[in-house]
C-alpha positions as CSV (number, residue, x, y, z in Angstrom):
1,W,140.5,53.7,147.5
2,E,140.6,51.0,144.9
3,G,142.4,53.1,142.4
4,Q,145.2,54.8,144.4
5,V,144.8,55.0,148.1
6,R,144.9,51.3,149.0
7,Q,148.1,50.8,146.9
8,A,149.7,54.0,148.4
9,I,149.1,52.6,151.9
10,D,150.6,49.3,150.9
11,D,153.6,51.1,149.5
12,I,154.1,53.0,152.7
13,A,153.9,49.9,154.8
14,Q,156.3,48.1,152.5
15,A,158.8,51.0,152.7
16,R,158.5,50.9,156.5
17,R,159.2,47.1,156.5
18,E,162.3,47.6,154.3
19,E,163.5,50.5,156.5
20,I,163.2,48.4,159.7
21,D,164.8,45.4,158.0
22,W,167.8,47.5,157.0
23,V,168.3,49.4,160.3
24,L,167.4,46.8,162.8
25,S,168.1,43.5,161.0
26,D,170.3,42.3,163.8
27,K,167.8,43.2,166.6
28,P,164.3,42.8,165.3
29,G,162.9,42.2,168.8
30,E,163.6,45.8,169.7
31,V,161.1,47.2,167.2
32,D,158.1,49.0,168.9
33,P,154.9,47.0,168.1
34,R,153.2,50.4,167.3
35,L,155.8,51.0,164.6
36,T,155.5,47.7,162.8
37,P,154.5,47.8,159.1
38,D,151.2,46.0,159.8
39,E,150.3,48.4,162.6
40,L,151.1,51.3,160.4
41,K,149.0,50.0,157.6
42,T,146.1,49.4,160.0
43,R,146.3,52.9,161.5
44,L,146.5,54.6,158.1
45,T,143.6,52.6,156.8
46,E,141.5,53.4,159.8
47,R,142.4,57.1,159.5
48,Y,141.5,57.1,155.8
49,F,138.1,55.6,156.2
50,Q,137.3,57.9,159.2
51,D,138.0,60.9,156.9
52,Y,136.2,59.2,154.1
53,A,133.0,58.7,156.1
54,S,133.2,62.1,157.6
55,A,133.5,63.8,154.2
56,W,130.5,61.9,152.9
57,L,128.4,62.6,156.0
58,G,129.3,66.3,155.9
59,F,128.3,66.6,152.2
60,L,125.0,64.6,152.6
61,N,123.9,66.4,155.7
62,S,124.3,69.7,153.9
63,L,121.8,68.7,151.2
64,R,118.4,70.6,151.2
65,A,115.2,69.8,149.3
66,R,114.2,72.5,146.8
67,Q,111.0,74.3,147.9
68,P,108.2,74.1,145.3
69,K,106.2,77.2,144.8
70,N,102.8,75.6,144.2
71,L,100.9,72.3,144.0
72,D,102.1,71.7,140.4
73,G,105.7,72.2,141.6
74,V,105.1,69.6,144.3
75,I,103.7,67.1,141.7
76,E,106.6,67.7,139.4
77,Q,109.1,67.1,142.3
78,L,107.4,63.9,143.5
79,T,107.2,62.6,139.9
80,L,110.9,63.0,139.4
81,M,111.7,61.6,142.8
82,S,109.8,58.3,142.1
83,D,110.7,57.9,138.4
84,V,112.9,54.8,138.3
85,R,114.7,56.1,135.2
86,Q,115.5,59.6,136.2
87,S,115.1,59.8,140.0
88,P,118.0,61.7,141.6
89,L,117.1,60.0,144.9
90,I,117.6,56.5,143.4
91,A,120.8,57.6,141.8
92,L,122.2,59.1,145.0
93,I,121.2,56.0,147.1
94,N,122.8,53.6,144.6
95,T,126.0,55.7,144.7
96,L,126.0,55.7,148.5
97,A,125.4,51.9,148.5
98,Y,128.5,51.5,146.3
99,Q,130.6,54.0,148.2
100,G,129.6,52.4,151.5
101,Q,131.2,49.2,150.5
102,A,134.7,50.7,150.0
103,G,137.2,48.5,151.7
104,S,135.1,45.4,151.6
105,R,136.2,42.3,149.8
106,A,135.9,42.8,146.1
107,P,133.5,40.3,144.4
108,A,135.1,37.4,142.8
109,L,135.0,37.0,139.0
110,G,132.4,34.2,139.3
111,D,130.2,36.5,141.4
112,S,130.3,39.2,138.8
113,L,129.5,36.8,136.0
114,M,126.6,35.3,137.9
115,K,125.2,38.8,138.6
116,S,125.4,39.7,134.9
117,A,123.8,36.5,133.9
118,H,121.0,37.0,136.4
119,K,120.3,40.4,135.0
120,L,120.2,39.1,131.4
121,I,118.2,35.9,131.8
122,G,116.4,36.3,135.1
123,P,112.7,35.8,135.0
124,N,112.0,39.1,136.7
125,Q,113.0,42.6,135.8
126,A,116.2,43.7,137.5
127,S,115.6,46.0,140.4
128,V,116.6,49.6,139.7
129,I,117.8,49.9,143.3
130,D,120.8,47.7,143.5
131,Q,120.3,44.9,146.0
132,F,123.0,42.5,145.0
133,V,124.8,40.1,147.3
134,D,125.6,41.1,150.9
135,L,129.3,41.7,151.3
136,P,131.2,40.8,154.4
137,G,131.8,43.5,157.0
138,G,133.9,46.4,155.9
139,P,135.4,49.5,157.6
140,L,132.4,51.7,156.7
141,D,129.7,49.4,158.1
142,A,129.3,51.5,161.2
143,T,128.6,54.6,159.1
144,F,126.8,53.3,156.0
145,G,125.2,50.3,157.7
146,P,121.9,52.0,158.4
147,L,121.5,53.1,154.8
148,L,122.5,49.6,153.5
149,T,119.8,48.2,155.7
150,L,117.2,50.3,154.0
151,L,118.3,48.9,150.7
152,G,118.0,45.3,152.0
153,K,121.8,44.8,152.0
154,G,122.1,44.4,155.7
155,T,121.4,41.0,157.2
156,E,119.6,42.4,160.3
157,G,115.9,42.3,159.8
158,R,116.1,41.6,156.1
159,N,113.2,39.1,156.3
160,A,111.2,40.9,158.9
161,S,107.7,41.9,158.0
162,D,108.2,45.4,159.5
163,H,111.5,46.0,157.7
164,L,111.7,49.6,156.2
165,S,112.4,49.7,152.5
166,L,113.3,52.4,150.1
167,Q,111.2,50.6,147.4
168,A,108.1,50.7,149.6
169,Y,108.7,54.3,150.4
170,L,108.9,55.3,146.7
171,T,105.7,53.3,146.0
172,Q,103.9,55.3,148.6
173,V,105.3,58.5,147.2
174,T,103.9,57.5,143.8
175,R,100.5,57.0,145.4
176,V,100.6,60.5,146.9
177,R,101.6,62.0,143.6
178,L,98.6,60.4,141.9
179,K,96.3,61.7,144.6
180,L,97.7,65.2,144.1
181,Q,97.4,65.0,140.3
182,Q,93.8,64.0,140.8
183,I,93.3,67.2,142.8
184,S,95.2,69.4,140.3
185,T,93.1,68.2,137.4
186,A,89.7,68.4,139.2
187,S,87.1,70.9,138.1
188,D,87.4,72.6,141.5
189,P,90.9,72.0,142.8
190,M,90.4,74.2,145.9
191,E,87.3,72.4,147.0
192,M,89.0,69.0,146.6
193,T,92.1,70.2,148.4
194,Q,90.0,71.4,151.4
195,A,88.1,68.1,151.5
196,L,91.4,66.2,151.5
197,A,92.8,68.4,154.3
198,Q,89.6,68.1,156.3
199,T,90.0,64.3,156.6
200,V,93.3,65.0,158.5
201,F,91.8,67.9,160.5
202,Q,89.1,65.4,161.6
203,G,91.6,62.7,162.4
204,R,91.0,60.3,159.5
205,G,94.2,59.0,157.9
206,I,95.0,59.4,154.2
207,D,97.8,58.3,151.9
208,L,99.8,61.6,152.4
209,T,100.0,61.4,156.1
210,D,100.7,57.7,156.1
211,T,103.6,58.3,153.7
212,Q,104.8,61.1,155.9
213,S,104.9,58.8,158.9
214,Y,106.8,56.2,156.9
215,G,109.3,58.8,155.8
216,R,109.9,59.9,159.3
217,L,110.5,56.3,160.4
218,M,113.0,55.9,157.6
219,A,114.8,59.1,158.6
220,A,114.8,58.1,162.3
221,S,116.1,54.6,161.5
222,L,119.3,56.1,160.0
223,G,120.4,57.5,163.4
224,A,121.8,60.7,164.6
225,Q,124.7,60.7,162.1
226,W,122.3,60.7,159.2
227,A,119.7,63.0,160.7
228,G,120.2,65.8,158.2
229,V,120.2,63.8,155.1
230,G,117.3,61.6,156.4
231,E,115.2,64.7,156.9
232,T,116.1,66.0,153.5
233,L,115.5,62.8,151.5
234,F,112.6,61.2,153.2
235,V,110.7,63.9,155.3
236,Q,111.0,67.3,153.6
237,P,109.5,66.4,150.2
238,L,106.3,65.0,151.7
239,E,106.1,67.9,154.3
240,Q,106.4,70.4,151.5
241,A,103.6,68.6,149.6
242,W,101.5,68.6,152.8
243,Q,102.0,72.3,153.3
244,R,100.6,73.0,149.8
245,V,97.5,71.0,150.8
246,L,97.0,72.3,154.3
247,Q,97.8,76.0,154.0
248,P,94.8,77.0,151.8
249,S,92.6,74.7,153.9
250,A,93.8,76.3,157.2
251,A,92.4,79.7,156.0
252,G,89.1,78.0,155.3
253,L,89.0,76.5,158.8
254,N,89.8,79.8,160.3
255,S,86.8,81.3,158.6
256,Q,84.6,78.4,159.8
257,W,85.8,78.9,163.4
258,Q,84.9,82.6,163.1
259,R,81.4,81.9,161.7
260,S,80.5,79.0,164.0
261,I,82.0,80.1,167.3
262,V,83.6,83.6,167.4
263,E,80.7,85.6,166.0
264,H,78.3,84.0,168.4
265,W,80.7,84.5,171.3
266,N,81.2,88.2,170.5
267,A,77.4,88.8,170.1
268,A,76.8,87.2,173.5
269,F,79.7,88.7,175.5
270,T,81.2,91.8,173.9
271,G,80.6,94.8,176.2
272,R,79.4,92.7,179.1
273,Y,81.0,92.0,182.5
274,P,83.4,90.3,183.2
275,F,84.7,90.5,179.7
276,A,84.4,94.3,179.8
277,A,84.2,96.7,182.7
278,T,80.6,97.7,182.3
279,A,77.4,97.5,184.3
280,S,75.8,95.0,181.9
281,D,76.3,91.4,183.0
282,A,77.1,88.5,180.6
283,S,74.6,85.6,180.5
284,L,76.0,82.7,182.7
285,P,73.8,80.1,180.9
286,M,75.1,81.2,177.6
287,L,78.7,81.0,178.9
288,G,77.9,77.4,179.9
289,Q,76.5,76.6,176.4
290,M,79.9,77.7,175.0
291,I,82.4,76.1,177.4
292,R,80.9,72.9,178.8
293,A,83.3,70.1,178.5
294,D,80.8,67.6,177.2
295,T,78.1,69.5,175.2
296,G,79.7,73.0,174.8
297,R,79.8,74.5,171.4
298,I,83.6,75.0,171.5
299,E,84.3,71.4,172.7
300,R,82.0,70.0,169.9
301,F,83.7,72.1,167.3
302,L,87.2,70.9,168.4
303,H,86.2,67.3,168.4
304,S,84.4,67.4,165.1
305,Q,86.7,69.6,163.1
306,L,90.2,69.5,164.7
307,S,90.6,66.0,166.3
308,G,93.4,65.2,163.8
309,V,95.6,68.3,164.5
310,L,94.8,68.7,168.2
311,R,94.6,66.2,171.0
312,K,93.9,66.2,174.7
313,E,96.6,65.5,177.3
314,G,94.6,65.2,180.5
315,N,92.3,68.2,180.3
316,R,94.7,70.3,178.1
317,W,94.5,70.7,174.3
318,V,97.8,70.5,172.6
319,A,98.9,70.5,168.9
320,D,99.3,67.0,167.5
321,P,102.7,67.0,165.6
322,R,101.8,63.8,163.7
323,H,99.4,65.5,161.3
324,G,99.9,69.2,162.0
325,R,103.4,69.6,160.6
326,G,103.5,72.4,158.1
327,L,100.9,74.3,160.1
328,R,101.3,76.5,163.2
329,V,98.5,76.5,165.6
330,N,97.9,79.9,167.0
331,P,99.3,79.8,170.6
332,Q,96.8,82.4,171.7
333,F,94.0,80.1,170.5
334,L,95.4,77.1,172.5
335,A,95.8,79.3,175.6
336,A,92.2,80.6,175.3
337,I,90.5,77.2,174.8
338,N,92.5,75.7,177.7
339,Q,91.6,78.7,179.9
340,L,87.9,78.1,179.1
341,G,88.4,74.4,179.7
342,D,89.8,75.1,183.2
343,L,86.9,77.3,184.0
344,A,84.4,74.7,182.8
345,D,86.1,72.1,185.1
346,V,85.5,74.5,188.1
347,L,81.9,75.5,187.1
348,Y,80.7,72.0,186.3
349,T,82.5,69.8,188.9
350,D,79.4,67.6,189.5
351,G,77.8,68.1,186.1
352,G,75.6,71.0,187.0
353,L,76.4,74.7,186.8
354,G,77.8,76.0,190.1
355,L,80.6,76.0,192.6
356,S,81.0,76.0,196.3
357,F,83.5,77.7,198.7
358,E,83.9,78.4,202.4
359,L,84.6,81.7,204.2
360,S,85.9,82.4,207.7
361,G,86.3,86.0,209.0
362,K,89.6,86.7,210.6
363,G,90.5,89.0,213.4
364,V,92.0,92.4,212.4
365,R,93.1,95.2,214.7
366,D,90.3,97.8,215.2
367,V,87.8,95.7,213.2
368,V,84.8,94.8,215.4
369,Q,82.5,93.2,212.9
370,T,82.1,92.3,209.2
371,T,78.9,91.1,207.5
372,F,79.2,89.3,204.2
373,I,75.9,88.5,202.4
374,L,75.8,86.4,199.2
375,N,72.4,85.7,197.6
376,G,70.7,86.2,201.0
377,E,73.0,84.0,203.0
378,K,74.8,85.9,205.7
379,H,78.3,85.3,207.3
380,E,79.1,87.5,210.3
381,Y,82.4,87.9,212.0
382,F,82.2,89.5,215.4
383,N,84.8,90.4,218.0
384,Q,87.4,87.6,217.4
385,K,84.8,84.8,217.0
386,E,85.8,82.9,213.9
387,R,83.8,80.2,212.0
388,W,83.6,78.6,208.6
389,Q,80.5,79.0,206.4
390,R,79.8,77.4,203.1
391,F,78.4,79.3,200.1
392,G,77.3,78.3,196.7
393,W,77.5,80.3,193.5
394,P,75.6,81.4,191.4
395,G,72.9,80.0,193.8
396,R,69.1,79.9,193.3
397,S,68.1,83.3,194.9
398,D,65.4,85.4,193.2
399,Y,67.5,88.4,194.1
400,P,71.1,87.5,193.5
401,G,73.9,89.8,194.6
402,V,76.5,90.5,197.3
403,S,76.9,93.1,200.0
404,L,79.6,93.7,202.6
405,T,79.6,96.0,205.7
406,W,82.1,96.5,208.4
407,T,82.2,98.1,211.9
408,S,85.4,99.5,213.4
409,V,86.2,100.7,217.0
410,H,86.0,104.2,215.7
411,T,82.7,104.2,213.7
412,G,79.5,102.4,213.4
413,E,78.5,100.0,210.6
414,R,79.5,101.1,207.1
415,L,78.8,99.8,203.7
416,F,81.8,98.6,201.7
417,A,80.0,97.2,198.6
418,D,76.6,96.3,197.3
419,Y,76.5,94.6,193.9
420,A,73.3,93.2,192.5
421,G,73.1,90.4,190.0
422,T,74.8,87.0,189.4
423,W,78.2,88.5,188.8
424,G,78.1,90.6,192.0
425,L,80.4,88.2,193.8
426,I,83.0,88.5,191.1
427,R,82.8,92.3,191.1
428,L,83.6,92.2,194.8
429,L,86.4,89.6,194.5
430,E,88.0,91.8,191.8
431,Q,88.8,94.4,194.5
432,A,90.4,91.8,196.8
433,R,94.0,90.7,197.2
434,F,94.6,86.9,197.5
435,T,97.5,85.1,199.1
436,P,97.7,81.3,198.9
437,L,98.0,79.6,202.3
438,D,99.2,76.2,201.1
439,D,100.6,74.5,198.1
440,G,97.4,72.9,197.1
441,D,95.7,76.0,195.7
442,S,92.7,75.4,197.9
443,R,93.2,77.9,200.8
444,Y,93.7,81.6,200.4
445,R,93.9,84.7,202.5
446,M,91.5,87.3,201.1
447,E,91.9,91.0,202.1
448,L,89.8,94.0,201.1
449,K,91.1,97.4,201.9
450,A,88.4,99.6,203.5
451,P,88.2,103.3,202.9
452,D,89.5,104.0,206.4
453,G,92.6,101.9,205.7
454,L,91.6,98.8,207.6
455,G,92.3,95.4,206.0
456,L,89.1,93.4,206.1
457,T,90.3,89.8,206.1
458,W,88.9,86.3,205.5
459,H,90.2,82.8,204.8
460,L,88.7,81.2,201.8
461,R,88.6,77.5,201.0
462,T,87.8,76.2,197.5
463,E,86.8,72.7,196.2
464,L,88.8,72.8,193.0
465,D,91.7,75.0,192.0
466,A,91.0,78.7,192.6
467,G,87.3,78.3,192.9
468,P,85.4,81.6,192.2
469,M,88.7,83.4,191.6
470,T,89.0,81.5,188.4
471,L,86.3,83.7,186.9
472,L,88.5,86.7,187.5
473,K,90.6,85.5,184.5
474,L,87.7,86.4,182.2
475,R,88.3,90.1,182.7
476,G,89.3,91.5,179.3
477,F,89.2,88.0,177.8
478,K,88.8,87.8,174.0
479,L,88.3,84.7,172.0
480,P,91.0,84.5,169.2
481,G,89.6,84.6,165.7
482,R,92.2,82.3,164.2
483,I,93.1,78.7,164.8
484,F,96.1,78.7,162.5
485,L,98.7,81.4,161.8
486,E,99.4,82.1,158.2
487,G,102.1,83.7,156.1
488,R,104.8,85.6,157.9
489,E,103.4,84.9,161.4
490,A,103.5,81.2,160.8
491,A,107.1,81.5,159.5
492,K,108.2,83.2,162.7
493,G,107.1,80.2,164.6
């Protein structure tokens, strides 16, 4: 711009002025305002700086951070990045600061002399990141303005206490680098790495995550136009560092989850109903010890070990993107703990183990009578006489179980099912077909197909969600053995 382009545009405008003067000297008022030399100069200048800004943005947004192979590579990258003498980041930013002022008023000779004198005799060392005088608005302010603000060149927010600064960012990068060097030179680097990662898994902030957050703020402050380069310069280097800390620790936490929870779960429930189609029932009190929302083993593990990478939204656990970047939480793990959480909400509505529901037998052609007995409590439907009856599960009967008989117009009373044990009700419900009767998930039509083809039918009302049908989701349920995916599986996510 300063060497050739500005002069070329001036020459074109001058040639246009001479052409108009020569052809239309007798009628200057007839010249189209859009064809005047000044207008031509303005339009050419605007077009040049549009292309100029577009070219820079295209180049910058194509930059990518080099991926270090190990922790030593991360340390080397951060060392170079924050080195005031060699940093390619500082060199690039200073270049952009200069290029972003193209088209602005050139500094006067006095300004240049004052700047040089300040550098020579100033009491403080000159800043490596050039923060000289704010120049008046130029044609590239709209594009380069956000970056100049990070350098302190913009007037907006310059004196604000919350103003983002490249210098502050590099100071935090240096702090992170020193922390990683301390880990690298420790007698047991893996143990120290896991201890560092555990502070984040448990929700306690450290320098690395604080710097990550600061870098994301800087990238976001640049706006959509600079999204690519902001991610590359301020986010990716710290995320790559974080991955080298978290990934080995994630494997350790997976092992801890398996030892503390999964092994006990499998010992208690493998090969037992409803987790497997066997005659042996799972222990309901043991299930409660595992899944209770307040004192359950799973809930305690999540709060004590994972509160930094998982958080609760309502009653659902979700991955927390603030500290979990660089790790991929196993989606099957999240689905499983949320399914168990839903079950705990149903089973422990009032704090104690148990749920309630209501049944009402419905009239069906050729069905004279049905008798439903749960834990000794009987509900009879006879000859079109319908009524609601409340049941509790698992109840307090000494002889828990469920039985069902029916009588048709063609035969006498026949036994449909007789299941002993606490899980007898769930074994019976497993054979039923349910149809919701409203949008609130509280009323259902339940139908059991009898051997003679008759559809034995009831209406069922629940207190919360699907009530006892929620337990049907435990059929075939397996607790995932991994919290975090690793290697190629994580890369696919």
